[in-house]
MIDOLO-897925 format. One record per residue: residue number from 1; x, y, z of N, C-alpha, C in turn. Coordinates in nm, 4 decimals, padded with zeros to 6 digits. Example, Ala and Ser with C-alpha at 12.3 -4.5 7.8 and 13.67 -1.06 7.14 Angstrom:
BEGIN
1 01.3190 -00.5690 00.7800 01.2300 -00.4500 00.7800 01.3200 -00.3300 00.7800
2 01.2850 -00.2250 00.7080 01.3670 -00.1060 00.7140 01.2900 00.0030 00.7870
END
This chain:
BEGIN
1 00.0675 -00.1158 00.0485 00.0081 00.0076 -00.0067 00.0962 00.1455 -00.0064
2 00.1949 00.1386 00.0026 00.3174 00.2405 00.0090 00.3076 00.3049 -00.1140
3 00.2595 00.2407 -00.2269 00.2687 00.3347 -00.3468 00.1175 00.4409 -00.3746
4 -00.0007 00.3912 -00.2461 -00.0941 00.4272 -00.2665 -00.0862 00.5725 -00.1502
5 00.0119 00.6037 -00.0655 00.0221 00.6976 00.0371 -00.0130 00.8115 -00.0674
6 -00.0592 00.9348 00.0036 -00.0893 01.0654 -00.0379 -00.0013 01.1135 -00.0959
7 00.1640 01.1333 -00.1011 00.2382 01.2044 -00.1579 00.2740 01.1144 -00.2526
8 00.2708 00.9838 -00.2414 00.3662 00.9362 -00.3804 00.2003 00.9415 -00.4848
9 00.0688 00.9174 -00.4350 -00.0264 00.9202 -00.5356 -00.0294 01.0474 -00.6148
10 -00.0321 01.1591 -00.5462 -00.0340 01.2795 -00.5952 00.0817 01.3151 -00.6709
11 00.1589 01.2896 -00.6413 00.3494 01.2822 -00.6951 00.3214 01.2665 -00.8491
12 00.2567 01.1209 -00.8409 00.2410 01.0233 -00.9511 00.1154 01.0757 -01.0498
13 -00.0054 01.1151 -01.0292 -00.0644 01.2108 -01.0920 00.0089 01.3273 -01.1639
14 00.0226 01.3952 -01.0310 00.1226 01.5272 -01.0917 00.2308 01.5049 -01.2739
15 00.2418 01.4190 -01.1863 00.3882 01.3663 -01.3074 00.3610 01.3284 -01.4459
16 00.2373 01.2292 -01.4412 00.2113 01.1911 -01.5600 00.1011 01.2473 -01.6199
17 00.0322 01.3128 -01.5391 -00.0791 01.3737 -01.5990 -00.1178 01.5512 -01.5958
18 -00.0268 01.5806 -01.5522 00.0026 01.7596 -01.5502 00.0903 01.7888 -01.6315
19 00.2043 01.7303 -01.6041 00.3449 01.7002 -01.6544 00.3602 01.6444 -01.7844
20 00.2608 01.7417 -01.8897 00.2252 01.7348 -02.0462 00.3487 01.7169 -02.0946
21 00.4811 01.7838 -02.0717 00.5963 01.7927 -02.1670 00.7006 01.6975 -02.0928
22 00.6803 01.6504 -02.0061 00.7739 01.5781 -01.8879 00.9127 01.6096 -01.8885
23 00.9376 01.7420 -01.8456 00.9882 01.8275 -01.8312 01.0466 01.8129 -01.6942
24 00.9778 01.7794 -01.6115 01.0071 01.7908 -01.4319 00.9402 01.9076 -01.3585
25 00.8806 01.9695 -01.4476 00.7879 02.0912 -01.3754 00.7081 02.1598 -01.4499
26 00.6351 02.1737 -01.3697 00.5520 02.2750 -01.4381 00.5025 02.4131 -01.4873
27 00.4058 02.4297 -01.5471 00.3914 02.5888 -01.5856 00.2822 02.5949 -01.6838
28 00.2348 02.7433 -01.7314 00.0840 02.7795 -01.7743 00.1187 02.6772 -01.8960
29 00.2429 02.6349 -01.9929 00.1878 02.5963 -02.0758 00.1623 02.4236 -02.0967
30 00.1976 02.3729 -01.9859 00.1398 02.2613 -01.9452 -00.0225 02.2319 -01.9399
31 -00.0635 02.3561 -01.8681 -00.2148 02.3317 -01.8656 -00.2725 02.3882 -02.0517
32 -00.2094 02.4881 -02.0944 -00.2227 02.4834 -02.2098 -00.2599 02.3513 -02.3132
33 -00.1586 02.2846 -02.3085 -00.1429 02.1504 -02.3626 -00.2587 02.0584 -02.3155
34 -00.3019 02.0728 -02.1760 -00.3513 02.0202 -02.1388 -00.5456 02.0320 -02.1492
35 -00.5422 02.1616 -02.1766 -00.6456 02.1674 -02.2238 -00.6813 02.1312 -02.3728
36 -00.6056 02.1361 -02.4541 -00.5722 02.0573 -02.5979 -00.6230 01.9247 -02.5733
37 -00.5666 01.8449 -02.4871 -00.5976 01.7117 -02.4727 -00.7253 01.6867 -02.4574
38 -00.7625 01.7345 -02.3182 -00.8935 01.7232 -02.3268 -01.0097 01.7726 -02.4296
39 -00.9587 01.8603 -02.4651 -01.0488 01.8264 -02.6234 -01.0690 01.7348 -02.7311
40 -00.9636 01.7288 -02.7260 -00.9357 01.5800 -02.8387 -00.9984 01.4696 -02.7566
41 -00.9801 01.4009 -02.6858 -00.9415 01.2678 -02.6491 -01.1280 01.2877 -02.6105
42 -01.1865 01.4207 -02.5134 -01.3621 01.4131 -02.5217 -01.4204 01.4018 -02.6473
43 -01.3399 01.4238 -02.7489 -01.3833 01.4621 -02.8861 -01.4026 01.3267 -02.9593
44 -01.3086 01.2293 -02.8978 -01.2866 01.1002 -02.9847 -01.1692 01.1578 -03.0595
45 -01.1215 01.1986 -03.0883 -01.0429 01.2148 -03.2053 -01.1131 01.3433 -03.3034
46 -01.1785 01.4381 -03.2647 -01.2573 01.5078 -03.3878 -01.1983 01.6424 -03.2760
47 -01.2450 01.7279 -03.3183 -01.1932 01.8824 -03.2450 -01.2957 01.9712 -03.2658
48 -01.3403 02.0221 -03.1500 -01.4479 02.1560 -03.1546 -01.3777 02.2648 -03.0567
49 -01.3514 02.3983 -03.2066 -01.2646 02.5030 -03.1075 -01.3502 02.5668 -02.9907
50 -01.4673 02.5425 -02.9841 -01.5455 02.6275 -02.9007 -01.5134 02.5530 -02.7881
51 -01.5269 02.4424 -02.7341 -01.4946 02.3288 -02.6392 -01.3360 02.3526 -02.6057
52 -01.2578 02.3712 -02.7041 -01.0736 02.3908 -02.6717 -01.1161 02.5382 -02.6055
53 -01.1434 02.6157 -02.6294 -01.1692 02.7528 -02.6107 -01.2294 02.7183 -02.4091
54 -01.3059 02.6795 -02.3903 -01.3572 02.6321 -02.2437 -01.2789 02.5676 -02.1966
55 -01.2367 02.4646 -02.2129 -01.1134 02.3575 -02.1852 -01.0015 02.4645 -02.1163
56 -00.9739 02.5572 -02.2125 -00.8572 02.6408 -02.1940 -00.8607 02.7143 -02.0485
57 -01.0118 02.7900 -02.0853 -01.0481 02.9138 -01.9551 -00.9902 02.7852 -01.8405
58 -01.0460 02.6576 -01.8475 -01.0799 02.5538 -01.7298 -00.9319 02.5738 -01.6557
59 -00.8280 02.5309 -01.7693 -00.6988 02.4882 -01.7368 -00.6243 02.5937 -01.6464
60 -00.6363 02.7095 -01.7552 -00.5496 02.8596 -01.7035 -00.6028 02.8653 -01.5705
61 -00.7418 02.8760 -01.5601 -00.7819 02.9176 -01.4358 -00.7246 02.8336 -01.3186
62 -00.7390 02.7063 -01.3523 -00.6477 02.6410 -01.2772 -00.5543 02.6342 -01.2176
63 -00.4179 02.6462 -01.2802 -00.3304 02.7379 -01.2715 -00.3097 02.8360 -01.2017
64 -00.4206 02.9139 -01.2620 -00.4155 03.0308 -01.1226 -00.4104 03.0724 -01.0251
65 -00.5215 02.9747 -00.9684 -00.5968 02.9551 -00.8720 -00.4495 02.8255 -00.7527
66 -00.4284 02.7071 -00.8458 -00.3001 02.6852 -00.7597 -00.1758 02.7888 -00.7893
67 -00.1435 02.8597 -00.8038 -00.0203 02.9534 -00.7961 -00.0759 02.9908 -00.6686
68 -00.2078 03.0667 -00.6890 -00.2177 03.1421 -00.5360 -00.2223 03.1100 -00.4103
69 -00.2564 02.9584 -00.4359 -00.2768 02.8800 -00.3085 -00.1152 02.8178 -00.2903
70 -00.0794 02.8102 -00.3507 00.1082 02.7540 -00.3275 00.1588 02.8745 -00.3301
71 00.1573 02.9784 -00.3741 00.2701 03.1010 -00.3180 00.3737 03.0706 -00.3584
72 00.3182 03.0705 -00.5347 00.4698 03.0563 -00.6694 00.4166 03.1503 -00.7348
73 00.5470 03.1751 -00.8434 00.4924 03.2619 -00.9916 00.3966 03.2113 -01.0329
74 00.2959 03.2775 -01.0858 00.2039 03.2331 -01.1865 00.2893 03.2271 -01.3389
75 00.3539 03.3338 -01.3475 00.4405 03.3147 -01.4979 00.5118 03.2156 -01.4707
76 00.6017 03.1023 -01.3741 00.6838 03.0848 -01.3561 00.6983 02.9538 -01.3777
77 00.7986 02.8981 -01.3578 00.7735 02.7116 -01.3034 00.7797 02.6730 -01.2354
78 00.7165 02.5601 -01.1824 00.7174 02.5017 -01.0670 00.7607 02.3450 -01.0427
79 00.8401 02.3110 -00.9171 00.8589 02.1708 -00.9212 00.7310 02.1029 -00.8934
80 00.7491 01.9760 -00.9490 00.6662 01.8734 -00.8939 00.6099 01.8750 -00.7547
81 00.7128 01.8909 -00.6690 00.6916 01.8798 -00.5482 00.6445 01.9964 -00.5012
82 00.6810 02.1522 -00.5624 00.5836 02.2331 -00.4898 00.4175 02.2451 -00.5533
83 00.4267 02.1632 -00.6231 00.2785 02.1755 -00.6844 00.1970 02.0582 -00.6024
84 00.2668 01.9684 -00.5567 00.2313 01.8686 -00.4546 00.1484 01.9306 -00.3124
85 00.2435 02.0273 -00.2713 00.2255 02.1106 -00.1340 00.1230 02.1839 -00.1676
86 00.0558 02.2403 -00.2951 -00.0105 02.3677 -00.3379 -00.1242 02.3050 -00.3144
87 -00.1289 02.1320 -00.3785 -00.2459 02.0179 -00.4222 -00.2835 01.9897 -00.2470
88 -00.1912 01.9864 -00.1564 -00.1846 01.9431 -00.0269 -00.2837 02.0342 00.0746
89 -00.2063 02.1598 00.0415 -00.2895 02.2891 00.0929 -00.4517 02.2732 00.0409
90 -00.4666 02.2687 -00.0791 -00.6010 02.2728 -00.1384 -00.7157 02.1775 -00.0914
91 -00.6660 02.0340 -00.0855 -00.7327 01.9627 -00.0555 -00.7650 01.8430 00.0306
92 -00.6657 01.8515 00.1047 -00.6739 01.7586 00.2227 -00.7578 01.7611 00.3343
93 -00.8555 01.6245 00.3436 -00.9248 01.6620 00.4637 -01.0872 01.7126 00.3580
94 -01.0913 01.7385 00.2358 -01.1868 01.8183 00.1955 -01.3058 01.7074 00.0793
95 -01.4072 01.7510 00.1029 -01.4880 01.6533 -00.0141 -01.4967 01.7019 -00.1660
96 -01.5486 01.7213 -00.2177 -01.5963 01.7581 -00.3549 -01.5771 01.9149 -00.3716
97 -01.6936 01.9299 -00.3118 -01.7451 02.0694 -00.2468 -01.6737 02.1841 -00.1888
98 -01.6165 02.1287 -00.1198 -01.4957 02.1571 -00.0479 -01.3275 02.2243 -00.1646
99 -01.3327 02.1674 -00.2595 -01.2274 02.1942 -00.3262 -01.2615 02.2851 -00.3988
100 -01.1109 02.3483 -00.4505 -01.1133 02.5097 -00.5540 -01.2004 02.4608 -00.6291
101 -01.3073 02.6084 -00.7037 -01.3908 02.5901 -00.8106 -01.3202 02.5490 -00.9047
102 -01.1974 02.6028 -00.9545 -01.1022 02.5702 -01.0916 -01.1101 02.4065 -01.0695
103 -01.0442 02.3502 -00.9859 -00.9983 02.2066 -00.9619 -01.1724 02.1372 -00.9799
104 -01.2709 02.2134 -00.9232 -01.3798 02.1362 -00.9446 -01.4240 02.1301 -01.1030
105 -01.4018 02.2256 -01.1712 -01.4346 02.2113 -01.3227 -01.2956 02.1321 -01.4192
106 -01.2077 02.0409 -01.3918 -01.0944 02.0520 -01.3788 -01.1227 01.8508 -01.3784
107 -01.1964 01.8567 -01.2698 -01.2481 01.7001 -01.2207 -01.3438 01.6704 -01.3487
108 -01.4059 01.7597 -01.3090 -01.5894 01.7318 -01.4279 -01.4812 01.7062 -01.5757
109 -01.4297 01.8063 -01.5898 -01.3856 01.7969 -01.7295 -01.3035 01.6787 -01.7682
110 -01.2261 01.6089 -01.7037 -01.1542 01.4877 -01.7089 -01.2495 01.4156 -01.6915
111 -01.3870 01.3425 -01.6384 -01.4907 01.2676 -01.5918 -01.5463 01.2550 -01.7524
112 -01.5437 01.3585 -01.8513 -01.5982 01.3583 -01.9923 -01.5155 01.3315 -02.1239
113 -01.3587 01.3015 -02.0890 -01.2722 01.2665 -02.1598 -01.2898 01.0887 -02.1338
114 -01.3407 01.0654 -02.0666 -01.3011 00.9167 -01.9965 -01.4580 00.8724 -02.0117
115 -01.5389 00.9174 -02.0260 -01.7023 00.8708 -02.0696 -01.7189 00.9072 -02.2176
116 -01.6639 00.8073 -02.2358 -01.6604 00.8258 -02.4338 -01.7814 00.8148 -02.4922
117 -01.8990 00.7378 -02.4648 -02.0378 00.7949 -02.4774 -02.0741 00.8677 -02.4129
118 -02.0168 00.9988 -02.4231 -02.0759 01.0671 -02.3144 -02.2354 01.1669 -02.3561
119 -02.2041 01.3097 -02.2718 -02.3539 01.3898 -02.3480 -02.3586 01.3845 -02.4394
120 -02.2811 01.4268 -02.5563 -02.3223 01.4716 -02.6839 -02.3179 01.3186 -02.8058
121 -02.3099 01.1872 -02.7202 -02.3328 01.0993 -02.7935 -02.4856 01.0156 -02.7772
122 -02.5471 01.0130 -02.8846 -02.7190 00.9559 -02.8905 -02.6776 00.8006 -02.7976
123 -02.5833 00.7618 -02.7595 -02.5947 00.5928 -02.7098 -02.5227 00.6151 -02.5341
124 -02.5406 00.7687 -02.4852 -02.4701 00.8069 -02.3780 -02.5470 00.7072 -02.2719
125 -02.4548 00.6437 -02.1835 -02.4985 00.6080 -02.0296 -02.4830 00.6983 -01.9404
126 -02.3568 00.8105 -01.9539 -02.3332 00.9018 -01.8180 -02.2496 00.8473 -01.7314
127 -02.1986 00.7112 -01.7428 -02.0990 00.6628 -01.6467 -01.9837 00.6101 -01.7363
128 -01.8454 00.5968 -01.6506 -01.7637 00.5329 -01.6856 -01.7514 00.3593 -01.6462
129 -01.7013 00.3019 -01.7463 -01.7427 00.1856 -01.7391 -01.5806 00.1203 -01.7405
130 -01.5657 -00.0310 -01.6962 -01.4165 -00.0753 -01.7189 -01.4221 -00.0465 -01.8448
131 -01.4774 -00.0573 -01.9520 -01.3634 -00.0545 -02.0997 -01.2938 00.0788 -02.0806
132 -01.4109 00.1923 -02.0387 -01.3256 00.3288 -02.0630 -01.2270 00.3639 -01.9674
133 -01.2493 00.2884 -01.8428 -01.1360 00.3049 -01.7555 -01.0596 00.2537 -01.7973
134 -00.9946 00.1000 -01.8603 -00.8585 00.0581 -01.8915 -00.8291 00.1826 -02.0001
135 -00.8887 00.2227 -02.1040 -00.8703 00.3217 -02.1958 -00.7870 00.4475 -02.1138
136 -00.8548 00.5147 -02.0056 -00.7931 00.5863 -01.9451 -00.6656 00.5762 -01.8989
137 -00.6441 00.4698 -01.8404 -00.5302 00.4159 -01.7566 -00.4379 00.4028 -01.8575
138 -00.4610 00.3558 -01.9610 -00.3463 00.3085 -02.0347 -00.2968 00.4260 -02.1342
139 -00.3761 00.4997 -02.0963 -00.3127 00.6229 -02.2033 -00.1760 00.7221 -02.1739
140 -00.2121 00.7119 -02.0457 -00.1121 00.8332 -01.9604 -00.0159 00.7345 -01.8879
141 00.0055 00.5923 -01.8583 00.0855 00.5155 -01.8434 00.1270 00.3930 -01.8715
142 00.2366 00.3026 -01.8637 00.3121 00.1756 -01.9152 00.2059 00.0871 -01.8245
143 00.1549 -00.0457 -01.8746 00.1159 -00.1552 -01.7495 00.1109 -00.2762 -01.8910
144 00.1303 -00.3874 -01.8326 00.1471 -00.4900 -01.9150 00.0623 -00.6211 -01.8766
145 -00.0270 -00.5519 -01.7550 -00.0971 -00.6739 -01.6696 -00.2593 -00.5743 -01.6870
146 -00.3621 -00.6479 -01.7806 -00.4850 -00.5706 -01.7407 -00.5754 -00.6568 -01.6287
147 -00.5067 -00.7295 -01.5974 -00.6037 -00.7580 -01.4255 -00.5252 -00.7082 -01.3284
148 -00.4129 -00.5954 -01.3249 -00.4024 -00.5162 -01.2136 -00.4880 -00.3730 -01.2352
149 -00.5230 -00.3472 -01.3574 -00.6169 -00.1826 -01.3996 -00.7736 -00.2719 -01.3566
150 -00.7981 -00.3872 -01.4039 -00.9545 -00.4392 -01.3742 -00.9821 -00.4481 -01.2162
151 -00.8337 -00.5115 -01.1489 -00.8637 -00.4788 -01.0290 -00.8669 -00.3445 -00.9524
152 -00.7948 -00.2625 -00.9980 -00.8277 -00.1191 -00.9337 -00.9601 -00.0371 -00.9836
153 -01.0250 -00.0833 -01.0473 -01.1595 -00.0735 -01.0962 -01.2561 -00.1024 -01.0200
154 -01.2523 -00.2345 -00.9792 -01.3519 -00.3294 -00.8891 -01.3259 -00.2754 -00.8054
155 -01.1847 -00.2190 -00.6844 -01.2056 -00.1748 -00.5594 -01.2727 -00.0227 -00.5637
156 -01.2623 00.0188 -00.6983 -01.3595 00.1612 -00.6839 -01.5002 00.1816 -00.6213
157 -01.5718 00.0411 -00.6688 -01.7039 00.0285 -00.6870 -01.7672 00.0211 -00.6078
158 -01.9042 00.1151 -00.5536 -01.9743 00.1065 -00.4167 -02.0940 -00.0107 -00.4930
159 -02.1488 -00.0730 -00.4231 -02.2722 -00.1702 -00.4482 -02.3319 -00.1000 -00.4998
160 -02.3712 00.0437 -00.5504 -02.4588 00.1733 -00.5973 -02.3778 00.1498 -00.7724
161 -02.2874 00.1825 -00.7040 -02.1654 00.1326 -00.8940 -02.2049 00.0380 -00.9332
162 -02.1845 -00.0916 -00.8513 -02.1816 -00.2431 -00.9186 -02.3282 -00.2548 -01.0143
163 -02.4546 -00.1780 -00.9506 -02.5923 -00.2063 -00.9680 -02.5961 -00.1567 -01.1337
164 -02.4844 -00.0522 -01.1097 -02.5218 00.0152 -01.2389 -02.4100 -00.0257 -01.3544
165 -02.2887 -00.0723 -01.3001 -02.2303 -00.1088 -01.4062 -02.1375 -00.0157 -01.4208
166 -02.1173 00.0848 -01.3656 -01.9986 00.2075 -01.3962 -02.0159 00.3200 -01.2872
167 -01.9290 00.4363 -01.3310 -01.9113 00.5342 -01.2461 -01.9979 00.6240 -01.2822
168 -02.1138 00.6878 -01.2162 -02.1561 00.8169 -01.2435 -02.0489 00.9380 -01.2642
169 -02.0609 01.0543 -01.2856 -02.0474 01.1861 -01.2695 -02.0201 01.1788 -01.0978
170 -02.1216 01.2150 -01.0562 -02.1091 01.2470 -00.9258 -02.0485 01.1559 -00.8437
171 -02.0139 01.0212 -00.8535 -01.9091 00.9395 -00.8032 -01.8331 00.9502 -00.8247
172 -01.7694 00.9522 -00.9656 -01.6146 01.0262 -00.9866 -01.5920 01.1520 -00.8881
173 -01.6793 01.2288 -00.9021 -01.6746 01.3996 -00.8473 -01.5834 01.3339 -00.6764
174 -01.6681 01.2140 -00.6211 -01.6158 01.2091 -00.4869 -01.5231 01.1045 -00.4839
175 -01.4873 01.0244 -00.5837 -01.3779 00.9598 -00.5472 -01.2821 01.0325 -00.5887
176 -01.2583 01.1260 -00.6514 -01.1214 01.2100 -00.7309 -01.0989 01.3094 -00.6260
177 -01.2110 01.3942 -00.5483 -01.1632 01.4347 -00.3859 -01.1183 01.3194 -00.2864
178 -01.1518 01.1861 -00.2732 -01.0792 01.1298 -00.2138 -00.9509 01.0994 -00.2278
179 -00.9260 01.0824 -00.3860 -00.7768 01.0672 -00.3815 -00.7018 01.1799 -00.3699
180 -00.7515 01.2860 -00.3850 -00.6566 01.3925 -00.3399 -00.7071 01.4279 -00.1867
181 -00.8015 01.4119 -00.1256 -00.7979 01.4596 00.0050 -00.7809 01.3494 00.1140
182 -00.7801 01.2051 00.0831 -00.7624 01.1377 00.1777 -00.6535 01.1037 00.2250
183 -00.5895 01.1139 00.3332 -00.4587 01.1294 00.4119 -00.3769 00.9850 00.4131
184 -00.4980 00.8936 00.4050 -00.4619 00.7536 00.4368 -00.4620 00.6908 00.3177
185 -00.5063 00.5513 00.3218 -00.5075 00.4754 00.2193 -00.6330 00.3709 00.2322
186 -00.7394 00.4185 00.3175 -00.7958 00.3539 00.2856 -00.9657 00.3997 00.2308
187 -00.9753 00.4566 00.1311 -01.0425 00.5196 00.0806 -01.0769 00.4824 -00.0584
188 -01.2101 00.4798 -00.1175 -01.1849 00.3633 -00.2663 -01.0841 00.4229 -00.3409
189 -01.0829 00.5759 -00.3298 -01.0615 00.6958 -00.4608 -00.9396 00.6620 -00.4438
190 -00.8711 00.5970 -00.3915 -00.7315 00.6211 -00.3846 -00.6502 00.5102 -00.5418
191 -00.7662 00.4495 -00.5671 -00.7841 00.3729 -00.6733 -00.8103 00.4433 -00.8426
192 -00.8347 00.5631 -00.7954 -00.8765 00.6417 -00.9354 -00.8149 00.5881 -01.0385
193 -00.6699 00.6187 -01.0266 -00.5862 00.6157 -01.1385 -00.5489 00.4815 -01.1970
194 -00.6354 00.3555 -01.1536 -00.5079 00.2775 -01.2096 -00.4141 00.2220 -01.0819
195 -00.3589 00.1053 -01.1330 -00.1751 00.0541 -01.0574 -00.0945 00.2186 -01.0454
196 -00.0318 00.2538 -00.9371 00.0482 00.3382 -00.9432 00.1957 00.2801 -00.9047
197 00.2723 00.3546 -00.9790 00.4012 00.2766 -00.8748 00.4603 00.4040 -00.7941
198 00.6073 00.3388 -00.7273 00.6256 00.4586 -00.6197 00.7253 00.5231 -00.6451
199 00.7464 00.6522 -00.6759 00.8436 00.7289 -00.7116 00.9141 00.7690 -00.5972
200 01.0790 00.7754 -00.6957 01.1241 00.8651 -00.5714 01.1341 01.0106 -00.5171
201 01.2239 01.0380 -00.4943 01.2152 01.1934 -00.4337 01.2640 01.3037 -00.5679
END
């Protein structure tokens, strides 16, 4: 369970999800790139400039708010450790409703990139299924064993989730808040981003 301790799991998603250009630090450029990534993923390869503009606003607002909370220069470069500290200040011990508004928007945006048959689809179920969860996991990290991913998905599911065979937006928001806000490893949300490895200092 060491890999799922708070500092490691948040460092893990910061490195793999937010440091888009993989240069070891974060800046506004990473979040502008993330806006395009979410636009294309959410569109299943199609590009909608209006959605892109909306996503850019969301990501830039998040960067600016984190810069204030983390007390670092908005226009500069931020280490993964400093960004992690900013997330800790903003998220630990909080439910989704207590997270910064910009982060709430990022979380909802992320859900829309995973729910591939989402609200713009005629076959929308409004749920993240096992198949969609697998696709999200393998897009940003390397795995050789599908059963490890499936095991994490199953650990996320409440009895209600099992009944509907997926994770709703509201449930995803709750799980994401657990991932960022639970200081221990006893909440289902620690498995939200699949199997994670221990990162060095």
